[in-house]
N, C-alpha and C positions, 0 to 999 in steps of 0.2 A: 414157608420154612421159618422156623423160630430163630430170632436173632439172639445168639448166645451172649452178645456184648451188651444187651439191654440191661441196665442196672435194675436190681430188685428194689421195689418201693420200700422206703424207710418205715420202720415200725413207729407208730405214733406213741409218744411217751405220755404217761398219765400226768395230768396237771396237779402240781402240789396243792394248789388252792382247792381243787375238787376233792382231793384225797383228805385234806384237812376238814372239809365240811362233812364229807360222808363218814369218816372214821372217828372224828372227835366231836364236832359241833352238834350234828343231828342226834347221835346217841346221847350226849349230855343233856340236851334240851328235853328229849323224851323221858330220860330217867328222872329229871328234876321236875318236869311239869305235867307228865302224863302217867304217873305211877300211883295216883290216888285211887281209892276205891270207886269214885264216881267217874273214873275214866278208864284206863287200861288195866289198873290194878298192879300190884307189886310184881306178880309173875308175868303178866302180859306186857307190862312196861319194859321189863328186863329183856324178855324175848324179842320184842319189836326193836328196842334200842340196839341190841347186840347183832341183830340180823343185818343191819347196815354194814358194819365193818366185815362181817363174815362173808356176805355176798360179794362185797367189793374186793375183798382179799382173794376170794376164789376166782373172780373174774380176772383180776390182775395176774393170778398164777397161771391160768390157762390161756390168757389172751395171746393171740397170734401164734399159738403152739409153743410159746416159751414157757420156761419153768422159773418163776421168781420165788426162790425159797425164802426170801425175807417176807414176802406176802403170806406165804404158807405158815411161817412161824407166827406171824401176826394173827392169823386165823386160829391157830392152836391156842394162842394166849387168850383170845376172846372167848373161845369155847371153854377154857378152864375157868375164866371169870364167871361165865354163865352157869357152869356146873356148881360153883360155890354158892351162887345165889339160889338156884333151883333146888339143890339138895339141902339148903339151909345149914351149910357148914359154918363153923365158927369163923367170924370175920378175920381172925388173925391169919387164916390160910390165904386170904387175898393179899396180904402184905408179903407173905412168904412166896406166893406165886409171882408177884410183881418183881421181887428181887431175884428169884431163881433163874428166870429165863436170861436176862443179861449177864448174870453171874456165870452161868454155864457157857454162854457164848464167849465170854472173856477167857475162861479157863481153856475152852476149846481152841481159841486162837493161840494161846501159849503152848499147849500140848502139840498142836500141829506144827508150830514153829520149831519145837524141840526135835520133831521127827523129820525136819527138813522141808516142811510145806508152809512157808510163811504166807499168810492170807494177804498181807499188804502187797505182795507181788501180783496176786491175782487182781486186786482192786485197782492198783495204780501203775506199778512197774510191769506193764505188759505191752506187747507189740501193737495193740489196738489204740493205745493212748501215747506211749512213749516210743521214740525211735531207739529201741533197745540196742540194736547193732551199733549205732553211732555212739551211744553212751558207753557201751562195753569197750569199743575200740579206743575211745578217749581215756577211759579208766586204765586200760592195759598199757597205753602209751605213756601214761604218767605213773604207773606202778601203784595205782590207788584202788585196785580191784578188791583186795582183802579188806581195806579200810571201809570201802563202800558197803560190803556185805555186812560188816559189823554194825554200821550205822542203820542199815536197812532192818537188821534184827532189832536194834534199839527202837526204831520207829514202829515195828510190829508190837513190841511191848507197850509203847505209848498207846497204840491203837486199842490193845486189850484193856488198858487202864480206863479208857472212855466208857467201856461197858461195866467195869467195876464201879465207876462213879454212878452210872445209871442204876445199877443194882441197889446201891446204898440210898440214893435219892428216891427211888421208887419205894423202897421199904419205909423210909422215914415219912414220905408223903402219905402212903396208905395208912400207916399207924396213926398219923396225926389227924386224918380226915374221917376215915371209915371206922366208926365205933359202934354202930347199931348192929342188931342181929340181922343176919342175911335173910332174904325172903321177905323183907318188910319195905314199906314205902320210904322209911327213913334211910334204910340201907341203899336203896336206889338213888335217893337224893344225894347222899354222900359219895356214892360211886360216880355220879354225874359230875359233881364238883371236882373230884379227884381227876377225872378224865380231862376236864377242861384245864386244870392247873398243870397237868403233866406236860403240856406243850411248852409254856413259858418257863417252868421250873426245871424241867428235865431235858426235853427234846432240843430246845435252842442251845443251852450250854453244851450238850453233847455234840451238836453239830459244829459249834465253834471249836471245841476240842479236836474234832476230826479234821477240820480245816487247818488247824495248827499243825497236826501231824503231817498232812499233805504238804504244807509249806515247809516243814522241816526236811522232808524228802527232797523237795525241789532245790532248797538251799544247799543240801548235801551234794546233789548232782552238779549244781552250778559251781560250787567250791572245788570239787574233786576233778571236774572235767573242763572247766572254763567255758562251757557251752551256754549259749543264751537260751531263753525259754522257747524262742521260735525254732532253734536248732533241735531242741529236745522233743517237743511236742509233734506228734504225727500230723502231717499236713501243713506244718510251719515252713520255715526257711529251708530250702534245699542246700 
């Protein structure tokens, strides 16, 4: 007889270090070091390099039956990059593509919030992370529910701004580095350098900005409810 009380095994999370190696380091090395005519060639180097983040992203998307749409979006972005190189389109389209995806995400966050679906609630203020019932009860008791909603909307706008920053930074980085014609060894080399630099120049500042948004939400909850972090987080103080 099956024990219905037996907890399901937790899904193993991907290692950020492995993700960094597979999605950034390996593709960059291949693009910069193996795209010469005496090795993989410009086309072969591009295909091999981009196959790593594509396969990894698809694996992450379908892993354990879950649907990671961030991973899927990453796959689409890489496919668009490959298309620009393989079709030998003007390199300016790479800068446009790099800026377009985060720009559309940022706009989507604002539009969804306008129609009553703030993404920040899905990411942070949800029952799997926050003791929502306790927080709502404390807000109601202090008459701060409306003020909290306004601040959560403001946090959602801040969150969208992190993507707008990413869009501008992506465009500037691409324009500054990738200048050669697509489909050439020089293009691959520049694409590899851009990929490597995108982590310290764009990804890390974006993560810091997102952590700042999350801290703003926590400070808002603390100020309007007088609850401690242990009382707010699920699994904390009862």
